[in-house]
ChimeraX commands (.cxc) that place a marker at each C-alpha (Angstrom):
marker #1 position 0.03,-0.40,-0.39 radius 0.5
marker #1 position 2.47,2.74,0.76 radius 0.5
marker #1 position 5.97,2.73,-0.10 radius 0.5
marker #1 position 9.38,2.14,1.69 radius 0.5
marker #1 position 9.60,4.84,4.49 radius 0.5
marker #1 position 5.89,5.36,4.79 radius 0.5
marker #1 position 4.82,2.03,5.99 radius 0.5
marker #1 position 4.27,3.94,9.46 radius 0.5
marker #1 position 1.51,6.28,11.07 radius 0.5
marker #1 position 2.26,8.17,13.83 radius 0.5
marker #1 position -0.07,9.22,16.44 radius 0.5
marker #1 position -0.09,11.96,18.57 radius 0.5
marker #1 position -1.55,12.32,22.58 radius 0.5
marker #1 position -4.61,14.68,22.57 radius 0.5
marker #1 position -2.47,17.48,23.77 radius 0.5
marker #1 position 0.29,16.85,21.22 radius 0.5
marker #1 position 3.37,16.84,23.61 radius 0.5
marker #1 position 3.72,12.98,22.25 radius 0.5
marker #1 position 3.32,11.03,19.58 radius 0.5
marker #1 position 4.33,7.51,18.53 radius 0.5
marker #1 position 5.32,5.73,15.31 radius 0.5
marker #1 position 3.80,2.22,14.73 radius 0.5
marker #1 position 4.96,0.48,11.62 radius 0.5
marker #1 position 2.21,-1.06,9.45 radius 0.5
marker #1 position 3.42,-4.76,8.98 radius 0.5
marker #1 position 0.38,-6.04,6.99 radius 0.5
marker #1 position -2.88,-3.51,4.63 radius 0.5
marker #1 position -5.42,-4.57,3.42 radius 0.5
marker #1 position -9.06,-3.61,2.64 radius 0.5
marker #1 position -9.87,-5.68,5.62 radius 0.5
marker #1 position -7.43,-5.43,8.09 radius 0.5
marker #1 position -4.44,-2.73,9.73 radius 0.5
marker #1 position -1.78,-4.73,11.40 radius 0.5
marker #1 position 0.97,-2.53,13.92 radius 0.5
marker #1 position 3.60,-3.50,14.93 radius 0.5
marker #1 position 2.83,-2.58,18.73 radius 0.5
marker #1 position 5.69,-1.78,21.03 radius 0.5
marker #1 position 6.02,-2.95,25.45 radius 0.5
marker #1 position 4.36,-0.43,27.43 radius 0.5
marker #1 position 1.09,0.41,25.35 radius 0.5
marker #1 position -2.36,-0.56,25.87 radius 0.5
marker #1 position -4.45,-1.83,22.82 radius 0.5
marker #1 position -7.87,-0.98,24.48 radius 0.5
marker #1 position -8.63,2.67,27.27 radius 0.5
marker #1 position -8.43,1.54,30.75 radius 0.5
marker #1 position -10.75,3.55,33.22 radius 0.5
marker #1 position -8.50,2.54,35.83 radius 0.5
marker #1 position -5.67,4.32,34.71 radius 0.5
marker #1 position -7.30,7.61,32.35 radius 0.5
marker #1 position -4.11,8.87,31.74 radius 0.5
marker #1 position -2.42,6.18,29.93 radius 0.5
marker #1 position -2.51,6.24,26.40 radius 0.5
marker #1 position -3.78,3.36,24.66 radius 0.5
marker #1 position -3.52,2.36,21.33 radius 0.5
marker #1 position -7.37,2.33,19.53 radius 0.5
marker #1 position -8.34,5.53,21.49 radius 0.5
marker #1 position -4.82,7.22,19.80 radius 0.5
marker #1 position -6.40,5.63,16.33 radius 0.5
marker #1 position -9.60,6.66,16.98 radius 0.5
marker #1 position -8.76,10.42,17.98 radius 0.5
marker #1 position -6.81,10.20,14.74 radius 0.5
marker #1 position -9.32,8.63,12.38 radius 0.5
marker #1 position -11.85,11.25,13.83 radius 0.5
marker #1 position -9.37,14.29,13.22 radius 0.5
marker #1 position -8.87,13.04,9.31 radius 0.5
marker #1 position -5.08,12.23,10.15 radius 0.5
marker #1 position -3.39,12.45,6.69 radius 0.5
marker #1 position -2.39,8.50,6.70 radius 0.5
marker #1 position -6.27,7.89,7.51 radius 0.5
marker #1 position -7.82,9.97,4.90 radius 0.5
marker #1 position -5.14,8.61,2.23 radius 0.5
marker #1 position -6.28,4.97,2.61 radius 0.5
marker #1 position -10.31,6.50,3.23 radius 0.5
marker #1 position -10.21,4.53,6.58 radius 0.5
marker #1 position -13.13,5.84,8.61 radius 0.5
marker #1 position -12.99,3.24,10.89 radius 0.5
marker #1 position -10.40,1.03,12.65 radius 0.5
marker #1 position -11.37,-1.47,15.44 radius 0.5
marker #1 position -9.16,-3.90,17.05 radius 0.5
marker #1 position -9.52,-7.32,16.42 radius 0.5
marker #1 position -8.04,-8.80,19.68 radius 0.5
marker #1 position -6.05,-7.22,22.63 radius 0.5
marker #1 position -2.33,-8.39,23.57 radius 0.5
marker #1 position -0.88,-7.29,27.29 radius 0.5
marker #1 position 0.29,-3.56,28.17 radius 0.5
marker #1 position 3.89,-5.50,29.08 radius 0.5
marker #1 position 3.50,-6.88,25.20 radius 0.5
marker #1 position 5.53,-6.08,22.13 radius 0.5
marker #1 position 3.63,-7.79,19.34 radius 0.5
marker #1 position 1.33,-7.69,16.10 radius 0.5
marker #1 position -1.77,-5.69,16.79 radius 0.5
marker #1 position -4.72,-6.71,13.95 radius 0.5
marker #1 position -6.98,-4.12,13.57 radius 0.5
marker #1 position -10.43,-4.20,11.49 radius 0.5
marker #1 position -11.52,-1.56,9.09 radius 0.5
marker #1 position -15.54,-2.73,9.40 radius 0.5
marker #1 position -17.53,-4.46,11.59 radius 0.5
marker #1 position -17.82,-7.23,9.35 radius 0.5
marker #1 position -14.10,-8.08,9.37 radius 0.5
marker #1 position -14.13,-7.60,12.97 radius 0.5
marker #1 position -16.99,-10.26,12.85 radius 0.5
marker #1 position -15.31,-12.48,10.89 radius 0.5
marker #1 position -12.19,-12.52,12.68 radius 0.5
marker #1 position -13.71,-12.77,15.71 radius 0.5
marker #1 position -15.68,-15.79,14.49 radius 0.5
marker #1 position -12.06,-17.35,13.58 radius 0.5
marker #1 position -10.09,-16.22,16.76 radius 0.5
marker #1 position -13.25,-18.62,18.72 radius 0.5
marker #1 position -14.32,-14.88,20.40 radius 0.5
marker #1 position -17.67,-15.12,19.42 radius 0.5
marker #1 position -18.21,-18.60,19.91 radius 0.5
marker #1 position -20.88,-19.83,22.95 radius 0.5
marker #1 position -18.84,-21.45,25.89 radius 0.5
marker link #1:1,2 radius 0.2
marker link #1:2,3 radius 0.2
marker link #1:3,4 radius 0.2
marker link #1:4,5 radius 0.2
marker link #1:5,6 radius 0.2
marker link #1:6,7 radius 0.2
marker link #1:7,8 radius 0.2
marker link #1:8,9 radius 0.2
marker link #1:9,10 radius 0.2
marker link #1:10,11 radius 0.2
marker link #1:11,12 radius 0.2
marker link #1:12,13 radius 0.2
marker link #1:13,14 radius 0.2
marker link #1:14,15 radius 0.2
marker link #1:15,16 radius 0.2
marker link #1:16,17 radius 0.2
marker link #1:17,18 radius 0.2
marker link #1:18,19 radius 0.2
marker link #1:19,20 radius 0.2
marker link #1:20,21 radius 0.2
marker link #1:21,22 radius 0.2
marker link #1:22,23 radius 0.2
marker link #1:23,24 radius 0.2
marker link #1:24,25 radius 0.2
marker link #1:25,26 radius 0.2
marker link #1:26,27 radius 0.2
marker link #1:27,28 radius 0.2
marker link #1:28,29 radius 0.2
marker link #1:29,30 radius 0.2
marker link #1:30,31 radius 0.2
marker link #1:31,32 radius 0.2
marker link #1:32,33 radius 0.2
marker link #1:33,34 radius 0.2
marker link #1:34,35 radius 0.2
marker link #1:35,36 radius 0.2
marker link #1:36,37 radius 0.2
marker link #1:37,38 radius 0.2
marker link #1:38,39 radius 0.2
marker link #1:39,40 radius 0.2
marker link #1:40,41 radius 0.2
marker link #1:41,42 radius 0.2
marker link #1:42,43 radius 0.2
marker link #1:43,44 radius 0.2
marker link #1:44,45 radius 0.2
marker link #1:45,46 radius 0.2
marker link #1:46,47 radius 0.2
marker link #1:47,48 radius 0.2
marker link #1:48,49 radius 0.2
marker link #1:49,50 radius 0.2
marker link #1:50,51 radius 0.2
marker link #1:51,52 radius 0.2
marker link #1:52,53 radius 0.2
marker link #1:53,54 radius 0.2
marker link #1:54,55 radius 0.2
marker link #1:55,56 radius 0.2
marker link #1:56,57 radius 0.2
marker link #1:57,58 radius 0.2
marker link #1:58,59 radius 0.2
marker link #1:59,60 radius 0.2
marker link #1:60,61 radius 0.2
marker link #1:61,62 radius 0.2
marker link #1:62,63 radius 0.2
marker link #1:63,64 radius 0.2
marker link #1:64,65 radius 0.2
marker link #1:65,66 radius 0.2
marker link #1:66,67 radius 0.2
marker link #1:67,68 radius 0.2
marker link #1:68,69 radius 0.2
marker link #1:69,70 radius 0.2
marker link #1:70,71 radius 0.2
marker link #1:71,72 radius 0.2
marker link #1:72,73 radius 0.2
marker link #1:73,74 radius 0.2
marker link #1:74,75 radius 0.2
marker link #1:75,76 radius 0.2
marker link #1:76,77 radius 0.2
marker link #1:77,78 radius 0.2
marker link #1:78,79 radius 0.2
marker link #1:79,80 radius 0.2
marker link #1:80,81 radius 0.2
marker link #1:81,82 radius 0.2
marker link #1:82,83 radius 0.2
marker link #1:83,84 radius 0.2
marker link #1:84,85 radius 0.2
marker link #1:85,86 radius 0.2
marker link #1:86,87 radius 0.2
marker link #1:87,88 radius 0.2
marker link #1:88,89 radius 0.2
marker link #1:89,90 radius 0.2
marker link #1:90,91 radius 0.2
marker link #1:91,92 radius 0.2
marker link #1:92,93 radius 0.2
marker link #1:93,94 radius 0.2
marker link #1:94,95 radius 0.2
marker link #1:95,96 radius 0.2
marker link #1:96,97 radius 0.2
marker link #1:97,98 radius 0.2
marker link #1:98,99 radius 0.2
marker link #1:99,100 radius 0.2
marker link #1:100,101 radius 0.2
marker link #1:101,102 radius 0.2
marker link #1:102,103 radius 0.2
marker link #1:103,104 radius 0.2
marker link #1:104,105 radius 0.2
marker link #1:105,106 radius 0.2
marker link #1:106,107 radius 0.2
marker link #1:107,108 radius 0.2
marker link #1:108,109 radius 0.2
marker link #1:109,110 radius 0.2
marker link #1:110,111 radius 0.2
marker link #1:111,112 radius 0.2
marker link #1:112,113 radius 0.2
view
């Protein structure tokens, strides 16, 4: 999708005093896979309101029509699964709800227990 050197998205703290660069590992019309560094939450924690989370940073960037999002015509990115705050690795985001439903089914998240 993007050329060398541009396979990164930069996300900014709400006050823009901090920013983080996340390498894009994979992208198609359904998914965006990012390389999450350690000590970054995937989802927001109400008990730690000042701690940044990848999903909230992405939501804010999409809502603010960040260049990387508008260039890709991204209107929504929801995480497919979470990895721990202390863990680095691949974090998969879905570009629409159908993709999220399908990946959830593949991962067993939508199965009755």
